[in-house]
C-alpha positions as CSV (number, residue, x, y, z in Angstrom):
1,M,5.8,6.5,8.7
2,I,7.3,7.0,5.0
3,N,4.8,9.3,3.1
4,T,6.4,9.8,-0.3
5,C,7.3,7.4,-3.2
6,L,9.4,8.8,-5.8
7,F,9.3,7.8,-9.5
8,P,11.8,8.6,-12.3
9,V,10.2,8.3,-15.5
10,A,12.3,10.5,-17.6
11,G,14.1,7.8,-19.6
12,Y,13.5,7.8,-23.5
13,G,12.6,4.1,-23.7
14,T,15.0,3.6,-26.7
15,R,14.9,0.0,-26.6
16,F,11.3,-0.1,-27.5
17,L,11.7,2.2,-30.4
18,P,9.3,3.1,-32.6
19,A,6.4,2.2,-30.0
20,T,7.9,4.8,-27.6
21,K,8.7,7.6,-30.0
22,A,5.5,9.5,-28.7
23,V,4.1,7.0,-25.9
24,P,6.2,7.1,-22.4
25,K,7.5,3.6,-22.0
26,E,5.8,3.6,-18.4
27,M,2.6,3.8,-20.1
28,L,3.0,0.6,-22.3
29,P,0.5,-2.0,-21.2
30,V,1.0,-5.1,-19.4
31,L,-2.4,-6.5,-20.5
32,D,-4.6,-4.1,-19.9
33,K,-2.7,-1.8,-17.2
34,P,0.3,0.6,-17.9
35,L,3.4,-0.3,-16.3
36,V,3.5,2.8,-14.0
37,Q,0.1,2.1,-12.5
38,Y,1.6,-1.3,-11.1
39,G,4.2,0.7,-9.5
40,V,1.8,3.2,-8.0
41,E,-0.4,0.4,-6.9
42,E,2.4,-1.4,-5.1
43,A,3.5,1.9,-3.0
44,V,-0.3,2.3,-2.3
45,D,-0.2,-1.1,-0.6
46,A,3.2,-0.4,1.2
47,G,1.1,2.5,2.9
48,F,2.3,5.4,0.8
49,S,0.0,8.2,0.0
50,Q,2.1,11.0,-1.8
51,M,3.4,9.8,-5.5
52,G,6.2,12.2,-6.9
53,F,7.1,11.7,-10.7
54,V,10.3,13.0,-12.2
55,T,9.4,13.3,-15.7
56,G,10.9,14.8,-19.2
57,R,9.5,16.0,-22.5
58,G,6.9,13.9,-24.2
59,K,5.8,12.2,-20.7
60,R,2.5,14.0,-20.2
61,A,0.4,10.6,-20.7
62,I,1.6,9.8,-17.4
63,E,0.3,12.8,-15.6
64,D,-2.9,12.7,-17.7
65,H,-3.4,8.9,-16.7
66,F,-3.6,9.9,-13.1
67,D,-6.1,12.8,-13.8
68,R,-9.9,12.3,-14.1
69,S,-10.9,12.0,-17.7
70,P,-14.7,13.3,-18.0
71,E,-15.0,12.5,-21.5
72,V,-14.2,8.5,-21.1
73,E,-15.9,8.5,-17.8
74,N,-19.0,9.9,-19.3
75,Q,-18.9,7.7,-22.3
76,I,-19.1,4.3,-20.2
77,E,-21.2,5.3,-17.3
78,G,-23.7,2.9,-16.6
79,T,-22.1,0.1,-19.0
80,S,-20.4,-2.9,-18.2
81,K,-17.1,-1.0,-19.1
82,A,-17.4,1.1,-16.2
83,D,-15.6,-1.0,-13.7
84,L,-12.6,-1.0,-15.9
85,L,-11.5,2.3,-14.7
86,A,-12.4,1.5,-10.8
87,G,-8.3,0.8,-10.1
88,V,-7.1,4.2,-11.5
89,S,-9.9,6.0,-10.1
90,K,-9.4,5.0,-6.9
91,L,-5.6,5.8,-7.0
92,I,-6.7,9.3,-7.9
93,D,-8.9,9.6,-5.2
94,T,-6.9,8.3,-2.4
95,C,-3.1,9.7,-3.7
96,S,-1.8,12.9,-4.3
97,F,0.5,13.3,-7.5
98,S,3.3,15.7,-7.9
99,F,5.4,16.1,-11.0
100,T,8.7,18.0,-11.6
101,R,11.0,17.7,-14.9
102,Q,14.5,16.1,-15.5
103,V,15.6,18.7,-18.3
104,E,18.6,16.6,-19.4
105,M,19.4,13.0,-18.9
106,G,21.8,12.8,-16.2
107,G,21.4,9.4,-14.6
108,L,19.3,7.9,-11.9
109,G,21.1,9.8,-9.1
110,D,20.4,13.1,-10.9
111,A,16.9,12.2,-11.2
112,I,16.5,11.5,-7.5
113,L,18.1,14.6,-6.9
114,K,15.7,16.5,-9.0
115,G,12.8,15.2,-6.8
116,R,14.3,16.7,-3.8
117,P,11.4,19.3,-3.9
118,L,8.7,16.6,-3.9
119,V,10.3,14.6,-0.9
120,G,11.5,17.4,1.6
121,N,13.8,16.3,4.5
122,E,12.0,12.7,5.1
123,P,12.9,9.2,4.3
124,F,11.3,8.5,0.7
125,A,10.9,5.3,-1.5
126,V,11.9,5.2,-5.1
127,V,10.4,2.8,-7.6
128,L,11.8,2.1,-11.3
129,P,8.5,0.7,-13.1
130,D,10.8,-1.0,-15.5
131,D,11.1,-3.5,-12.7
132,L,7.8,-5.2,-12.5
133,C,7.6,-7.3,-9.3
134,F,4.9,-9.8,-7.9
135,C,4.6,-11.3,-4.7
136,E,2.5,-14.0,-3.0
137,E,1.7,-11.7,0.1
138,A,3.4,-8.4,0.7
139,G,5.0,-6.4,-2.0
140,V,8.7,-5.6,-2.4
141,L,8.1,-2.2,-1.3
142,Q,6.1,-3.2,1.8
143,Q,8.8,-5.7,2.8
144,M,11.2,-2.9,2.5
145,V,9.4,-0.4,4.7
146,A,9.2,-3.0,7.7
147,L,12.8,-3.3,7.4
148,H,13.7,0.4,7.2
149,E,11.6,0.6,10.3
150,H,13.8,-1.9,12.0
151,F,17.0,-0.5,10.9
152,G,16.4,3.0,10.2
153,C,18.9,3.4,7.4
154,S,18.5,2.9,3.4
155,I,17.1,-0.2,2.0
156,V,18.1,-1.5,-1.5
157,A,16.4,-4.3,-3.1
158,I,19.0,-7.1,-4.3
159,E,18.5,-10.4,-6.3
160,E,20.9,-12.9,-7.4
161,V,21.3,-12.5,-11.6
162,P,23.0,-14.7,-13.8
163,E,26.9,-14.0,-14.5
164,D,26.2,-13.0,-18.2
165,Q,23.9,-10.4,-17.1
166,I,25.6,-9.0,-14.1
167,H,27.2,-6.3,-16.5
168,N,23.8,-4.6,-16.8
169,Y,23.5,-3.8,-13.0
170,G,24.8,-1.9,-9.9
171,V,26.4,-5.1,-8.2
172,I,26.9,-5.0,-4.2
173,S,29.6,-6.3,-1.7
174,G,28.6,-7.1,1.9
175,E,28.1,-9.2,4.9
176,P,25.2,-11.4,5.8
177,I,23.3,-9.9,9.0
178,D,20.6,-11.2,11.2
179,A,17.1,-10.4,10.1
180,P,13.8,-10.0,12.1
181,G,10.8,-12.4,11.4
182,E,10.7,-16.0,10.0
183,D,12.2,-17.1,6.6
184,M,15.0,-14.2,6.3
185,A,17.9,-16.2,6.5
186,G,20.4,-15.2,3.8
187,R,18.2,-12.3,2.9
188,L,19.9,-9.5,4.3
189,F,23.4,-7.8,3.8
190,R,25.0,-5.0,5.3
191,V,26.6,-3.4,2.1
192,N,30.1,-2.3,2.3
193,G,30.6,-1.4,-1.3
194,M,29.0,-1.3,-4.9
195,V,30.1,-1.1,-8.4
196,E,27.7,0.2,-11.4
197,K,27.7,-2.2,-14.2
198,P,31.3,-4.0,-13.7
199,Q,32.6,-5.4,-16.9
200,S,34.9,-7.7,-15.2
201,D,35.6,-9.1,-11.6
202,P,32.0,-8.0,-9.9
203,P,32.0,-8.0,-6.1
204,S,29.3,-10.6,-6.1
205,N,26.2,-11.9,-8.2
206,L,23.6,-9.6,-6.1
207,A,22.4,-7.0,-8.3
208,I,20.3,-4.1,-7.2
209,I,16.8,-3.7,-8.7
210,G,14.3,-0.8,-9.0
211,R,13.3,-0.6,-5.4
212,Y,15.0,1.8,-2.7
213,I,13.9,3.3,0.6
214,L,16.7,6.0,1.1
215,T,17.3,8.5,3.9
216,P,17.4,12.3,3.0
217,D,21.0,12.5,3.3
218,I,21.1,10.9,0.2
219,F,20.3,14.3,-1.3
220,G,23.6,15.9,-0.1
221,I,25.7,13.1,-0.9
222,I,24.4,12.9,-4.4
223,E,25.2,16.9,-5.0
224,N,28.9,16.1,-3.8
225,T,29.1,12.9,-6.0
226,E,31.3,13.4,-9.4
227,P,29.6,11.8,-12.3
228,G,30.4,8.2,-12.8
229,A,29.3,5.6,-15.8
230,N,28.5,7.3,-19.0
231,G,29.2,10.7,-17.5
232,E,26.2,10.4,-15.4
233,L,25.3,10.7,-11.7
234,Q,24.8,7.2,-10.4
235,I,22.6,6.5,-7.4
236,T,25.1,3.5,-6.7
237,D,28.2,5.7,-6.2
238,A,26.0,8.1,-3.9
239,L,24.9,4.8,-2.0
240,R,28.3,3.4,-1.8
241,T,29.3,6.5,0.4
242,Q,26.5,5.6,2.8
243,A,27.6,2.1,2.7
244,E,31.0,3.2,3.8
245,Q,29.0,4.5,7.0
246,G,27.3,1.3,7.5
247,S,24.0,2.8,6.6
248,V,22.9,0.6,3.6
249,V,21.2,-2.7,3.8
250,G,20.4,-5.0,1.0
251,Y,17.4,-7.2,1.0
252,R,17.1,-10.2,-1.2
253,F,13.4,-9.8,-1.4
254,K,10.5,-12.2,-1.6
255,G,8.9,-12.3,-4.9
256,R,9.4,-12.3,-8.7
257,R,10.7,-9.6,-10.9
258,F,10.3,-9.0,-14.6
259,D,12.6,-6.7,-16.4
260,C,10.5,-4.8,-18.4
261,G,12.7,-2.4,-19.7
262,S,13.8,-5.2,-22.3
263,V,11.5,-6.3,-25.0
264,P,11.9,-10.0,-23.8
265,G,11.4,-9.2,-20.4
266,F,8.3,-7.4,-21.2
267,V,6.7,-10.2,-23.1
268,E,7.5,-12.6,-20.4
269,A,5.6,-10.3,-17.8
270,T,2.6,-10.2,-20.2
271,N,2.5,-13.7,-20.6
272,Y,3.0,-14.5,-16.8
273,C,0.1,-11.9,-16.1
274,F,-2.2,-13.4,-18.8
275,E,-1.6,-16.9,-17.5
276,Q,-2.6,-15.6,-14.0
277,R,-5.8,-13.8,-15.1
278,F,-6.9,-16.6,-17.5
279,G,-5.2,-19.7,-16.5
280,K,-4.9,-22.3,-18.9
281,A,-8.3,-21.4,-21.0
282,Y,-6.2,-20.0,-23.8
283,G,-3.3,-22.5,-23.6
284,P,0.0,-22.1,-23.0
285,T,2.2,-18.9,-23.6
286,T,5.9,-18.8,-24.7
287,S,8.6,-18.4,-22.1
288,V,11.8,-16.2,-22.8
289,E,14.3,-17.5,-20.3
290,G,16.8,-15.5,-18.4
291,H,14.6,-12.3,-18.0
292,T,12.8,-12.9,-14.6
293,G,14.0,-12.8,-11.0
294,A,13.1,-15.6,-8.4
């Protein structure tokens, strides 16, 4: 059983300035729930009980969100608004929350390495809250846990992306492999290489999105990985080392992803959630094409 899910949340969120000048981008609400809470709920549904956060300056609101607020709770106690905190209160009661800081922005690989004291020498999951995922049945992380139990190696979530967007992602190359269960044909790949944000000649149109299950040897690999794109430690470079050993499986997940790290994707996710909750009671909402997964 994997217990710990790591959330690298130290980024500045510059694409949302000025909104993120004083508010963490992970606390921006999709309807009435912050992005980071969606991610924690997905981890809980997948069986995780220990949530680790790699934060940075100006991110205290995340820690405060997953803590009691007696003033607010007392104010709404006994009113119709009391149920509005039920979801996050349940998370506080059932999970443990640990926090450490990434003092300087050194890339996702560096952020994951900074989370090592929160993880220990065990397999762990990584969720990037920017990637908001919705599934009809099991969540993306729950799907991946089952695959890790079967293969015993690192699992990365992947999806097909349009050619004009491929340069924004880490992209895999690999060979299709057989999968357990039904409706898995064409969904699993034994990864043999990957490139971070290819500017030309990408190895495929299969991009890595913000869901990982990693084996603990990844920490030693990151420590021995040279900085890559933008002078940062890229997790794709460390994963490529694992892939060369046949220890990475790419999974084209079942579900829908919204890129909430961009304004258009964030708006699309908000519209989607609004329609799911309220149906057509308020009429159709505007769609922004090209910023969702399938």
